[in-house]
C-alpha positions in Angstrom: 7.8 25.9 13.3 10.4 26.6 10.4 11.2 30.9 9.7 12.6 33.1 6.9 14.8 35.7 8.5 15.9 38.7 7.0 19.1 40.7 7.8 19.7 43.5 6.1 17.4 43.0 3.4 18.7 39.5 2.3 16.4 36.5 2.9 17.6 33.7 5.4 16.5 30.7 4.9 16.9 27.6 6.8 19.4 24.8 6.2 17.2 22.1 5.0 15.6 24.1 2.5 18.9 22.7 1.0 18.1 18.8 0.9 14.3 19.5 -0.4 15.4 21.4 -3.5 18.4 20.1 -4.4 17.7 16.5 -6.1 19.5 15.5 -9.1 18.5 15.3 -13.1 18.1 12.2 -14.4 20.2 10.9 -17.0 18.1 12.3 -19.9 18.9 15.9 -18.7 14.9 16.4 -18.9 11.9 14.7 -19.6 10.2 16.6 -22.2 7.9 15.0 -24.9 7.9 17.7 -27.4 7.4 17.7 -31.1 10.9 18.6 -32.2 11.7 19.6 -36.2 15.1 18.5 -37.2 15.2 21.3 -39.5 16.1 23.8 -36.7 18.7 22.9 -33.7 18.8 24.8 -30.8 22.4 26.3 -30.5 24.3 28.4 -27.4 26.3 31.2 -27.4 27.8 33.7 -25.0 27.7 37.3 -24.9 31.0 39.6 -24.5 31.9 40.3 -20.6 33.5 43.2 -19.2 36.2 41.7 -17.7 39.9 40.2 -19.1 41.0 36.7 -19.3 43.7 36.7 -15.9 43.3 34.7 -13.0 42.3 38.0 -11.0 39.6 39.2 -13.7 37.6 35.6 -12.6 35.5 33.9 -15.7 34.4 35.7 -19.0 33.0 35.2 -21.4 35.8 34.6 -24.0 37.3 31.9 -21.4 34.5 30.4 -20.1 34.7 26.1 -21.2 31.6 24.7 -19.9 28.3 25.7 -18.7 24.7 23.8 -17.4 21.7 25.0 -19.0 17.9 24.1 -17.6 15.6 24.4 -20.7 11.5 24.7 -20.1 8.6 23.7 -22.4 5.7 25.4 -21.5 3.7 24.9 -25.4 1.9 28.3 -26.5 1.8 30.1 -23.1 4.4 31.5 -20.8 6.9 30.1 -18.2 5.2 29.7 -14.7 6.8 29.5 -11.2 5.2 25.7 -11.1 6.7 24.5 -14.3 9.6 22.2 -14.3 12.9 22.1 -16.6 11.0 19.1 -18.8 13.6 19.8 -21.6 16.8 20.4 -20.6 18.2 19.7 -16.9 21.4 21.2 -15.8 22.2 20.2 -19.5 26.5 20.3 -19.7 27.1 22.4 -23.2 31.0 23.0 -23.5 33.7 23.8 -26.0 37.4 23.9 -26.6 38.1 27.4 -26.6 37.0 31.3 -27.0 35.8 31.3 -30.6 34.8 27.4 -31.1 31.3 26.3 -31.1 29.5 25.4 -27.9 28.5 22.1 -28.2 26.3 19.4 -26.1 24.7 15.5 -26.3 22.0 14.8 -27.2 21.3 17.5 -29.6 18.2 19.2 -29.1 16.0 20.9 -31.6 13.1 23.7 -31.6 9.4 22.4 -31.4 7.3 22.0 -34.5 5.1 24.4 -33.5 6.7 27.7 -34.2 4.5 29.2 -31.2 5.7 26.8 -28.7 8.1 28.4 -26.3 11.1 27.4 -24.1 12.9 29.2 -21.4 16.4 29.2 -20.8 18.6 29.8 -17.8 22.8 28.9 -17.5 25.3 28.9 -15.0 29.1 28.5 -15.3 31.2 26.6 -14.8 29.3 23.8 -14.9 29.6 22.0 -11.5 31.5 18.9 -11.2 30.5 18.3 -7.6 32.0 21.3 -5.9 28.4 22.6 -5.7 24.7 21.3 -5.4 22.5 22.3 -8.7 18.5 21.6 -8.4 16.8 18.7 -10.5 14.1 17.9 -12.6 12.1 17.5 -9.8 12.4 20.8 -8.4 9.5 23.3 -9.7 10.5 27.1 -10.9 13.4 28.3 -12.0 16.8 26.6 -10.9 18.9 26.5 -7.6 22.1 26.6 -6.5 23.3 25.8 -2.9 27.4 27.3 -3.1 29.9 27.2 -0.7 33.4 29.2 -1.3 36.3 26.5 -0.9 38.2 27.7 2.1 41.7 27.8 0.2 42.3 30.7 -1.9 43.6 28.9 -4.3 40.8 26.7 -4.9 38.3 29.4 -5.1 36.8 30.5 -8.9 34.2 32.8 -10.1 30.6 31.7 -10.7 28.3 33.1 -13.3 24.8 33.5 -13.8 22.8 34.6 -17.6 20.1 36.6 -18.0 17.3 34.5 -18.1 15.8 34.3 -21.7 12.2 33.8 -21.5 9.7 32.5 -23.6 11.5 32.0 -26.6 10.7 30.5 -29.7 12.3 28.7 -32.6 12.2 33.0 -34.2 13.8 34.1 -31.5 17.5 35.6 -32.2 17.7 33.6 -35.6 17.0 30.4 -33.4 20.4 31.0 -31.5 19.9 31.4 -27.4 22.5 34.5 -26.8 23.1 34.0 -22.8 24.8 36.9 -21.1 26.4 35.8 -18.2 27.0 38.3 -14.8 29.0 37.6 -12.0 27.2 36.3 -8.4 29.8 36.6 -6.1 32.0 39.6 -4.7 35.8 39.7 -5.7 37.7 40.8 -3.2 42.0 41.5 -4.0 44.1 42.1 -1.2 47.0 44.2 -1.9 50.4 45.3 0.2 52.3 47.9 0.0 54.9 49.7 2.4 54.1 52.3 4.9 57.8 52.7 6.5 61.5 52.4 5.2 61.7 49.0 6.9 63.6 46.5 5.1 63.5 42.4 6.0 59.2 43.1 6.1 57.3 39.1 5.4 53.4 38.2 5.4 53.6 35.0 7.0 49.9 34.2 7.3 46.8 35.8 6.0 43.0 35.0 6.0 39.8 36.7 5.8 36.1 35.6 7.4 33.0 35.3 5.0 30.4 33.8 4.7 30.0 30.0 4.7 27.5 29.1 2.5 24.8 30.7 0.3 21.9 29.2 -1.9 21.6 31.4 -5.6 18.0 31.6 -6.6 17.1 32.3 -10.6 13.7 33.7 -10.7 11.8 35.0 -14.1 12.8 39.0 -14.5 10.0 41.2 -13.5 11.9 44.0 -16.1 14.6 44.3 -18.5 17.1 45.7 -15.5 16.2 42.3 -13.5 19.0 40.0 -13.6 17.3 36.8 -12.6 19.0 35.4 -10.2 19.3 36.6 -6.2 21.3 35.1 -2.8 19.9 34.1 0.6 21.6 32.4 3.2 20.9 29.5 5.9 19.6 31.1 9.5 21.2 31.0 11.6 24.4 32.8 9.2 27.6 30.7 9.6 30.9 32.0 8.7 33.9 30.6 7.4 37.6 31.7 7.5 39.6 31.8 4.1 42.9 31.1 3.4 45.1 33.0 1.2 48.0 30.9 -0.1 51.0 32.8 0.1 52.8 32.2 3.3 56.6 34.0 2.6 55.2 37.1 1.0 57.6 40.2 0.6 56.7 43.0 1.8 58.3 46.3 -0.6 61.1 47.7 1.3 60.2 51.0 1.0 57.2 53.4 0.9 58.1 54.4 -3.0 57.3 51.1 -4.1 54.2 49.9 -5.6 51.5 48.0 -4.1 51.8 43.9 -5.1 49.1 41.7 -5.2 48.7 38.6 -2.2 45.4 37.2 -2.6 42.1 37.3 -4.3 38.9 35.9 -2.9 35.5 35.2 -4.8 33.1 35.2 -1.6 29.6 35.7 -1.3 28.3 38.8 -1.4 27.5 39.4 2.2 30.3 41.5 4.4 28.7 42.2 7.3 30.3 39.9 10.0 33.9 39.9 7.9 37.0 40.5 9.7 40.8 40.1 8.6 44.0 38.4 10.3 47.2 39.2 9.4 50.9 37.4 10.7 53.8 39.7 9.8 57.6 40.2 10.9 60.2 42.3 10.7 63.8 42.5 11.3 65.0 44.6 14.2 67.8 45.0 16.6 68.9 43.7 20.3 70.7 46.4 22.5 73.8 44.6 21.6 73.5 44.8 17.8 72.7 41.1 16.8 69.8 40.6 14.3 66.2 39.8 16.0 62.9 38.6 13.9 59.6 40.6 15.3 56.4 38.9 14.6 53.2 41.2 14.8 49.8 38.9 15.3 47.0 40.8 14.3 43.5 38.4 15.1 39.9 39.8 14.1 40.6 43.1 13.1 37.4 44.8 11.5 37.3 45.7 7.1 35.9 48.9 6.2 33.3 49.1 3.9 31.7 45.5 4.0 28.7 46.6 2.7 30.1 46.8 -0.5 30.0 43.5 -1.2 27.7 43.2 -3.3 26.7 40.7 -6.5 29.6 41.1 -8.9 31.5 43.9 -6.7 34.8 44.0 -7.1 36.5 45.2 -4.4 40.4 45.9 -3.3 41.7 45.9 0.6 45.3 47.5 0.3 47.5 46.9 3.6 49.9 49.7 4.0 52.4 47.9 6.9 54.8 49.3 9.0 57.0 48.3 12.4 54.0 50.3 14.4 51.0 50.0 12.5 48.8 48.6 9.9 46.6 51.0 7.6 43.5 49.4 5.5 42.2 50.9 2.9 38.9 49.7 0.6 38.8 50.9 -2.7 36.2 49.5 -5.8 36.4 49.1 -9.4 33.5 49.6 -11.8 34.2 46.4 -13.7 36.2 43.4 -13.0 38.9 44.7 -15.8 42.2 45.8 -13.9 42.7 48.3 -16.1 39.7 50.2 -14.5 40.2 53.4 -12.0 39.7 52.6 -8.3 37.5 54.3 -6.1 38.6 55.0 -2.9 36.0 54.7 0.1 37.5 54.3 3.7 40.8 53.9 5.3 41.0 52.7 8.9 44.0 52.6 11.0 45.3 49.5 13.4 47.9 50.7 16.2 
């Protein structure tokens, strides 16, 4: 018998469910036979997000250039869980820059009957083959099967919009206005010196997290419901994600500010997360000749992993000295790097 398990309040689904759900959309991006008026084309916009346009801050409403849209036509009734994306199915909608208009083809129009309803779901960036999305045979809101790339440099933010339910041509001046939220946890790794030893250098860093997950959109229950949530295969699998930097110089003294080593975009489940660190420093033999000491720390516990939630921005600061490493966890209220960090916990590794 296939079972659904629950771990720490998070739904865990059998792996085979992805194969059943993730069927491709057809070439028409929907199979609707809705009577449409060419007087009211459907346009899209994205509301401003709380982030800035840098690699560390991920995607925003300003730097997002392509999104995938699902639309459900339900006549005069409200959308139900059994409906399929019969109007748009993973429709690619693009723009050339932040201030330009969102466009797509073929252009769709609002139904002739002003009482007829459309419900919209969206995600970004648009899938180019790096993950799986559900097709028009799948009932209910869209589903995304996501596996973060193992390399830090290949990872990206993943956004989902609050669903816009049961819209009519009179809704918001016929414009579909998406407000996106971050679905992953952003993990920023910083490094500082905890002594005045010169010549310290990080040669390898990696972090372990959940290997894959399923992002399922749903019909919001109230205005506070973002309309999506994560579940994980059972049994859960973890993966090691590797930082790009391999020869990262650690500041020489304690007065130097911390420096950014890596930024990861990981699934919001940190229960089994650990890190691996290799660093070197220069020392002297009894005859006063230089030697390089190598320190290898494997499967070290990360503090405050319960903070790995959807849209959370977490930082870990590694304080490195010859004899020990401290790990301090912090969090930011938004993904804006200018916001104030709150320190939650520090651990010492001797």
